[in-house]
N, C-alpha and C positions, 0 to 999 in steps of 0.2 A: 627142389624148388627153393628152399630156404638158402642153400649154398649159392645157387645162381643169383638170387636176390642180393645176398650179401656181397658177392663178387662185384655185381653191377654197381652197388653203392660205394664200395671201396675204390673202384675204378673212377667213379665220377667225383670223388671227394675233392680233388684239385679243382674241378670245374665248379663245385659248390662254393669254394673259397673265392674263385674268380667272379662268380655271379654277384656275391655280396660286395666285392671290391668294385665291380663295374657300377653297381647301384649306388654305392656311397660316393663314388667319384663322378656320378652323373654322366658316365661315358655312354656313347651311342649303343643302343640295344642291337643295332644292325651288325656291329663288330662281333657280338656274341652269336648272332644268328648265322652269319656268313662263315663261321668257323666250321671246318670240315668235320670236326669231332663232336658237333652238337648232337646230343641224344635226348631221348624222352626224359630220362632221370634228370638231366641238366636243365631241361625246360621246367620240370616240376619244381626243381630247387629255385629257379628264377621266379616262378610264380609265388613260391613261399616268401621270397624277398619282397615282391610287389605287395603281397598281403600284409607283411610286417610293416611296410612303410606307407600303406594305403595309396599306392601309386597306380591308379586305375588306367592312366594313359599307357604306360609300358605294359601293363597287364593285357589291355586290349590288343596292343600291337603284337605281343607274343601269341595271344589267342589266335589272331588272324594268321600268323605264320604257321602255327601248328595245324590249323585247318588246311591250309594250302599244301602242307607237306605230309598230310595223313598221319599226324602224330597223336591224334585223339582216338587211339585204338585200345586203351587200357582203362580200367576203373580208376587207377591211381591218377592218371592225367585228368580225368573228369572230376575226381575228388579235389585235386589241386586247384582246378579252375573255379569250382563252386566255392571253395574256401577263400580264394582270392577275391572274387566278386562280393562275397558275404562280408569280408573284413573291410572292403571298400564301400560298404553300405549301398550296394547296387543289387538288391535281391531280385529285380526283374531279370537281369542278365544271368544271375545264378540259377534262377528258375528255368530260364530258356535252355541253358546248358544241360540241366538235369532232364528236362522233358525230351530233348532230341537225342538223348543217349540212353533210352530205356533198355536197349539190349545189353548195356554194360552195368546195369544197376546191381549193386551188392550192398552189404551192410555198411561199408565205408562211405559209399556215395550218399546213402540215405542219412547216415549220421552227419555228414557234412551239410546237407541241405536243411535238415531239421535244426541243427545247431545254428545255422545261418539265420533262419527265420526267428528262432528264439532269441538269438543275440541281437537282432534288430527289433526286438519287442513286437514281433508279429506272431503272437502266441497261438492264435487260432489256426493260422496256416501251418505252423510247425506241428501242432497236435494232429491236424488232418493228415499230414504226410506220415506221421507215425502209424495211423490207422491204415493208410494205403500200403505202407511197408508190410504190415501184418497180412493184408489182403493178398499181396503178391507172394506170400509164403516165405519172406526173408526173415530169418530169426534175429531179433534184436540182441545186442550185447550190453555189457556194463556201461558202455559209453552212450548208448541210445537212451537208456532210462532216465538219467538225470535231466536231459533236455525235454523228454516227453513229459515228465512230471511237472516241470516248470510251465509247460504249455497247457496243462489241464484246466479246462474252463470252470469246473465245479468240483466239490469235494467227492462226489460220487465217482467221477472219472479217476480221481487220485486213488480211491479205494480199489477200483478195478485194476489199475496198474500195479498197486501194492500186492494184490492177491496173485498177479501173474509172476511176480518176483520169486515166489516160492517154487513155481514150476521150473524156473531156470536156475534155482539155487543161488540167487543173488540177494536174498533178503537181509543178509548180514554185511553187505558191502557198505563201507563207511561213506563213500561219496554219494551213493544212491540214498542211503539213510539220511544224509544231510539234506538232500533235495526233498525227500519226503517230509522231514520235520518242518522245513521252511514253508512248504506248500500247505501242509495241514494247518499250521499256525496262520497262514495268510487267509484261510477260509474259516478261522476261528475254531477249528477242531483241536482244542487243547489236549483233550484226553488221548486222541489218536497220536498226536505228536509225542506225548509222554510215553505211550506204549512203544513206539518205534525207538525212542531214546533209551528206554530201560532194557529193551530186548537186545540191543547191540552189545556184544561181549567186550569190545574195546571202544572206549569213548575218548577220542582225542580232542584237541582244542577246536578242530573244525566242527565237530558235533556240538560242543558246548556253545560255540559261537552261533551256530544255527538256531539254537534254542534262545539265546540271549537276544540276537538281532530279530528273530521272529516275534518275540514278545514286544520288542520296541516298535516294530512296524504296525502292530495291531493296538498299540497304546497301553499295553499291560506293563507299565514301567516297574511297578513293585515286584512283579513276578520275574522280570528281567534281572533285577538286582538280587533277588533270592537265588536265581540260577548262578549268578556270578559268585555269590557266597559259597554255594555248594561246589562250584568248580574249584575254588581254593581248598575246600575241605577234602576234596578227592585228590589233591596233590597235583592238579593240572596247572601248569604255568600259563597264565594269560599271555596272549600275543597282542600285536597292534590292532588286529581286527576285534579282539575282545574289548580292548580299551575304547575303540570308537563306539561300539555298541553300548557299553556301560555309560560312557560320557553322554551319549544321546538320551539315555534313560534319566540320568541325573539332571540333564539340562531341562527336560520336560517337567521334572519334579522340583526344579529350582533348588536343588540340594547343594548349596555352595560348599559346605564343610566336606562332604563326601567327594565332591568334585575336586577339591584341593588335595584330598588324600590320593585320588587316582592320578592327579597331575604329578604328585611326588613319586608315585609308583612308576609312571612312564619315564620320568627323568632318571630314576634309578636304573631302569632297564635299558636306557638309551633309546627309547621309542619316541621321545619328544621331537626328534629330528625327522620323523616320518611325516610326510605331508598330510596324509589322512588324519593322523592323530592330532596334529597341530590345528587342522580345520575343526575337528571335533571339540578341542579345547576352546577355540575361539567361540564356537556356538554355545558351549556350556557356560562360559563366563558371561557372554552377552545375555543369555536368557536369565542368568542369576544377577543381572544388572551391575556387573563389574566391567564396565565398558573400558576403563583404562587398562585393566589387565588383558582384556581381549585385544586391544590395540597393540600392547607390548608384544604379545605372541605373534600377531599378524606381521609386525615390523621385523621380527626376527626370522621370518620365513624367507629364504633366499630365492626360491623359485615358486612364486605364488601361482595357483591355478584358478580357474573360474569359480570353484567352490570357496576358496579363500576370500576372493573379492565379494562374492555374493553374501557370505556370512558377515563380513565386517560392514558392508553397506546396509544389510538388513538390521544389524544391531543398532546402527546410528539412527535408522528410520524409526525403529520401534521405541527407542529411547527419546524420541522427539527432536533429535538433532537432524532436521531435514536438510539444513545447509551443509552439514557434514556428509550426509548421504550423497548429495549432488556433487560435492567436491571430490569424494572418493570415486564416484562414477567417472568423473573426468580423468582422474589419475589412472583408473583401470584402462581407459581407452588409450592413454599415453603409453601404458605398459604393453600395448599390443594385444590385449585380451579382448576377444569378441564377446559382447553380452549375449546371454541367452534369455529364455522366457522368464526365468526366476529373477534375473537382474532387472529386466524391463518392468515387471509387475512390482518390484520393490522401489525403483527409482521414480516411476510415474506418480505414485502417491506423494513422494517428496516434492516433486515439481508442482503438484496440485496444492500442497500446503503453502508453498512459497509463491504461488501464482507465477512460476517461472515458465511462461508460455514459450519462449524461444527454445529453452532446453527441451520442453515437451515435444515441440515440433520436430526437433532434430531426432529425438528418439523415434517419433512416428515415421520419419523418413527412413531411418535405419530398418524399422519393421517392414516397410514396404519393399526396400531393397533386398532384404533377406527372406521375404515371403512369410513373415510371422503375423498371425492374425488375419481376419477376413478370408478364411479358407485357404491359408498358406500352408506351410509345412508342419502344421499342428493339427491335433484332433479337434472335434467339435467343442469339447470341454475347455481345452486350452484356448481355442479361438474365442470363446465366450468370455473367459476369465480375463485374458489380456486386453480384449476390446472394451470390457467394462472399466478396466483401469484407465484406458485411453479416453473413453467418454467422460469419466469422472475428472480427469486432468483438464480436459478442455472446458468442462462445465465450471470447475472451480477457478479457472483462469479467465472466465468471462466470455469465452468464445463459443457461444451456443450453436452457431452455424456449423462449425467443425464437429462439435459434439453430436449434433443431429445427423450429420453426414455419416460419421462412423457408426452411430447407432443403427441407421437404416441399412448399412451394408453388412452388419453383423448377422450371419445366417441363423444362429441359435441364440435366442434371447431368454434369459431367466427373469425372475421377479426383481433381482438386484439391478438388471439392466434398465427396467422401467422405472424403478425407484430413483436411480441416479438421474435420469432425464427429468422426472417430475421435480426432484429437489433442485436440480440445476436451473430449470425455468423459474421455479419459485423464488430462489435466493436472489435472482436478478430482476425480480418484479414482473415477470411475464406470467401473471396468474392465469389468464385465459388459456395460454399454451399448456401450462401445467395441468389444468383441469381437463383439457382436450386429450392430453397424453394419458391421463388417468382413465378417461372413458374408453380410449383405444385399448388400454391394457385389459379392462374388464370385458371388452368385446372379444379379446383373444382368449377368454375363459381362464384368465389367471386370477387367482383369489388374492386380494390385497392383504397385507399384514400390518403390524403395528408401525413399521418403518414407513410404509406407503402413506399412512394417514398422518404421520408426523410431517412428511413432505407436502401432502395436500393442504393441511391446515397452515403450515408455514407459508405456502404459496398464497393462500387466502389472506394471511396476515400482511405479507409484504406488498400485495396488490390492492389491499383495502376491500376485498370481496367479503363483506361482513355477513350478508345473508347466506352466501354459499358456505362460509365457515361454520355458522351455526347449524345449518342443515346437515353438513357432513358429521359434525360431532354427535348430533342426536340420532343419525342413521347408522353410525358405525356398527353397533352391536346388533340391532334388529335386522338390518339389511345385509351386512357383510360378515357378521359373526366375529367381529373384533372388539374386545372389551377395551374401552378407553382407559389409558394409564395417566399418570401424573404428567408425562411428557406431552400428551395431547391437550390436557387442560392448560398447561403452560403456554402452548401455542395459541389457544383461544384467548387466554388472558392477555397475551401480547397483542393479539389482533384487535381486541376490544379497546385496549389502552391506546394503540396507535390511531384508532378511529375516534378517540376522544370520549369513549364510553367508559369512563373510569368507575362510575358507580356500578354499572352492570358487571364490570370485571371484578370489583370488590365483592359484590354479592355472590358471584360464581365462586370466588375463593372461599367464602364462608359456607356455601351450601353444596359444593361438589361432593360426590360420594367417596372420594379418596382423601386421606389425610394430607393436608397441605404441607409442603416442606420449604426449606429456605430458598430453593431454586424458584419455586412458584412466587413467593413473596418478593424475591429480588427482581423477577420479571415485572411484577406489578410496580415495584419501586422505580424501575427503569422507565416505565411508561409515565409514571407520575412526574419524573424529571423532564421527560419529553414534553408533557402537557403543562408543566410549570405549576403543578398542584402540590404545594408544600404541606398542606394539611393532611391529605391522604398519604403523602410520602412519610410523614412522621408516624402515622398509624402503622404503615407497612414496616418501618424501621423498628418499631417496638417488637413486632413479631420476629423479625429477622435476628435482632440482637439476642433474643432468647434462644433461637435455634442454632445460630452460628455466630457467636460473639467475636471470634477471632478472624473472620473472613474480611480481607482488606477491601473487597468490592463494596461491602455495605457502607463503609465510611466514605469511600470515594463518591458513591452515588449521593449520599446525604450532603456531603460538602458541595457537590455540584448543584444540588437542589437549592441549598441556602445561598450559594453564590449567585445563581440565576435570579433569586428573589431579592437580592441586595442585602441579605442578612449576614453581613460579614463577621459579626461577633460570633455567630453560631459556626461559621466556617472555621474561625480560629479555635473554637472549643473542640470541634471534631478533629482537627489536626493535632491539637494538644493531647487529646485522648489517645490518638494513634501513637504518639511519641511515648506517653506514659505506659501504654500497654505493649510497647515494642512491636507494633503492627506495621509492617512495611508493605508498600505497594509493589507488586511485581513490575519491574521496569518495562515500559512500552517498547515494542520492537517493530521495526519496519525493514523492508528489503526492496531492492530494485535491481533489475537486470541491466547491466552496463557492459557493452562490448561482449555479450554472451557470458558474462560472469555475474553471479548473484552477490550483491553487496548488502551486508546486514548492518543495521544501525540500531543501537539501544538508546533509551532516554538517558541523557547525561554522558553519553559516550564521547570520550575525548581521544580515541585511538587514531583518528584521522590525522594525517600530517599537517593539515591546514585547519585543525580544530579551533585554534584561537581566532582565526579570521572568520570562520563560520559563525561562532558564537557572538562575535562582535557585530556582524551583520544582523544576526537574529535579535540582539538587544536593541539595535537601531530601529528595527521594525516594531518591536513590542512597546517601546517607550511611548510613542504617540497614542497607541491603543489604550495603554493604561491611563494616560492623561484624560481620556474620554470615558473612563469608568469600566474598562475591560478588566475582568478578574480571571487570570489563567486557572484552568481546572487542574486538579491534582494529577 
């Protein structure tokens, strides 16, 4: 049997070469099928080529031809077809081929279908097929168990499979051991993972990597670094997979010094040119707040993938450079890289911060076209998460109608979904709608949290709903079980101040059960400025300067209070104090979407090519105002 098999494959080898040449040259498949020497092994080889290039069209055409010519008579052909459909992410076709060929099932066909489901993240289905295989009396081999272990839904099933390995004499297999370690760590069974690791007589880099990456995935970064140290002590040379795991741990620990050490190590080993390592370096430097170094590494990558772009966009967003995140997103599209869910949920908050509604709408259109969100090609969790980001973007851009539409179409809503809508209505002055949304949320049996009440009280503040705001503050703990924090009291102080109830706001500041801080006093000072009460403003300023003497906002607010009261000498004194203490106001920043581009402007910015003309016109507008007593704020 072996000799015959070998002769067949030697005979077909020239056809194997032709198959790949035909594929690479995009020649007609029919030329191959019409050849008189076309055989089952040749078809299987062509199916492998289709799988390698994810060409489902040619794979289906060949499948049809094989059916018509009665070529699906061997387990090998069935296995090749299942593998082709699996690699092309069409598990429904792979499953159909498997089901209609039950008379040809053997360990290889089962391995192919189980690996296909596991490879497409359909773990439950893959694990069920492993049980069906055992039920049919087909003995699993060393290729079955790694996939079956990955599909285990709980640690008890992992233990069952582990015990079965001893029956087949596979308990010391390195690849199976690696799968066991990863799965045990995934379920938090650290001791079991260590037992497997310690019992294996030969521990290569694959096993060490399983331990390191397993710890990283469950958040045990210190243990991951300890394993890396032990790996070096055992004389095992780390490879690029080791480097990516260790860099992930260092990134989460924000350990910049050790990250630089690993960076030097990968350069020495020539691993810095490996894309996965470069991506891990970008992520590490970004989380360690070394954005410039991360950008340098990103720019050195010749062939950037989706992970490279996601990392650098995320770094800019987390560092507060929202304009940079949006700009990089545009560059990513120009480079021909299609965004995924990670990209979208990173860029949407940047659009929200910039109020870049046109950019946000374009991303929404892309989501609709690709079926992302609203029960598209994602699971319920991803659907909820990405739609929450979308609702937040529309709300912060001021388009509550679109925010409401996306919210209502989201099939699974969590507490964050409701909080975003309540906050959105509140910040735009739609207090009644915000409170109505809160009532709906409570009717859905969702328990509000601290964020919910910040949104509710803020809505009451912006809409002037004084009695409602007081009632919600006093009912938070007895009715909803949420203890008021300083953030909630700040919202109420702001609400009272906006309504002109400065004395009541001041009394609340003095009597609230929580120690007041600079934020609370600054909120009170801001309302004093709004109401033009310089006396209470001075009282608030005395408290603030004791708590935060170097915060520029304190001086700006007092300067504006004095300016509004016509006390220009005090204005000069405040500004002189800022100069003497070297306290500088953070420059104001504005942005606007022009021709689908976000333009950013800072106070005193002269980068615009027509800056001289702009300031000349501005001075012409300000001069008459100043003649009538207008005093520009700081």
